[in-house]
N, C-alpha and C positions, 0 to 999 in steps of 0.2 A: 504494500500500500504506500509506503514511504517513497519508493521509486516512482510510482505513478504520479504522486504529488509533485515530485521534483520535475518530472517531464512536463506536467501541465504548467508549472511555474516557468520552466524554460521556454515553452511555446508562447506563453503570455508575454514574457519579457521580450522575446525575439520579435513577435508580431507588433507589440506596442512600439518597439524601437523603430520599426519600419513605417508605421502609420504617421504621416506628417500632420494630420489633423483628424479629429474624430468626425465620423459621418453620422447623420441621423439614422435611427433604427430602420432597418430594411434597405438602406442605401449602401451599395458596395463602397469599400474603402480602397483607394488606389495605392498599391504597394510597389509599383514598378521602380520607384526610386529607393536607393539605399540598400540594395541586396549585397553588393560587394562590401559595404561597410560592416556588415554583420560578421565578416571573417575576423575583424579586429575586436569584436564585442567580448568583454571579459566579465564573467559572472562567477561568484564563488561556487566551487564544486562542478563547474561546467566548462568545457573547452570546445569551441567551434573549430572544426578542422577544415571546412570548406563552405563557401557560400557562392553559388553560381546561378546565373540567369538561365532558365530553360525556355526555349522558344515554343510557341504553340505547336501541337502535333495533330495531324489528320487522323480521323477515325481508322482504327485497325493498324496503325503504324507503331504503336507502343504496346509492349507486353508487360503485364504485371506477373511475370513468371513465378510460379509454375502454371498460372492461369493463361488462357488464350489471350490474344491481343484485345485491347479495350475497344469496344464497338462504337465509341463516340469520340469526337474531337476533344483534345485536352487544351486548356488555356495556357498562356505563358505563366510561369511561376518562378519564384526564387526557391532553390533547393539548398537547405542548410543541413550540414552533417556535423556531428560532434559526438562528444563523450560526456557522460554524466557520472559523477562519483568515482573518478579515476583514482586508482590506488594499486599498491602491490599486494597481492594475495598469497595464497599457499605457495611455498617454495620460492617466494620472490617474484612470481609471475605477475605481469601487468593485468589489471582487471578494471572493468568499467562497463557502463551500459551505453552501447552505440545507438545513435538515433539518426533518423533522416526526417526532416520537416519540409513540407511543400507549402509555400505561402503563395496562393494565386494572386495575380495582379489585381483582379477585381474581387478581393476578399469580402465575403458577405458577413464577416464578424462571427462565423460559426467555426467549431473546432471538432475534429474527430481524432481520438487516440486509438491506435491499433498496435497490439503486441505481435509476437511472432507465432502464437498458437503452436501447432504441431511442427512448425518449421523454425522454432527458435534456434538461434545459432547464426542467423544472418539477418540483415536488415532489408526487408522487402521494399520495393518502390513505394513511396508514400502517396498512393493515389486514392485510397479508401474504396477499393473496388469490391471488397468482401462484404457480402450481405447488403449490397446497395442497389440491387436490381440491375438494370442495364446501364445506369449512369453513375459512375464513381463520384465520390464525395468532392474531389477536387474540381470536377466539371460542374458541380453545383455551388461552387464558391467557398467550400470549406477549406480551412487550413488543416492539413493531415499530418500527423506525427506517427511514425513507425519506430519500433525499437526491438532489440533482441534480448532484453532483460539480463544482459551480461553474459549470455551463453555463447560467446564467440569461440571459435576454434580453428585449427588449421584446415579442417574440412569445409567450414562454412564461411570463412572470411579471413582477411588479413589480421595480424596481431595489432594491438594498439600502437600508435606512433606517438 
């Protein structure tokens, strides 16, 4: 539960730092500016490792592997990757919870947190495609945060840097 709270706080801080002004309820917030600046954001217990702008994608051109390609177009978004609660664990091995956050340019002020489920060990693309019908959460204006609950390994992803 503590880890989920940390991730929600991280998402809130990251998205708030990108929003230049508050929008009225129901009105999208433009987040196109400020993506690269998130790479330099410092928060206690969190480290941003990448912040890149991702261009819009046509329907069927992006996969949320192991699922099939997403059947609808995806908007432009800022993809933020990082590590929460980074530390040395058993036998001095690096440990931390990797995450990927997608903040769409036209953020609707809504948020979806998804863990790894049966595929913990890797951070899946943050589209919010699971249990969302035919239209993933990011296409509906949600900020989407995915994580691996700290279960990284050689099989599932690179070690912490």
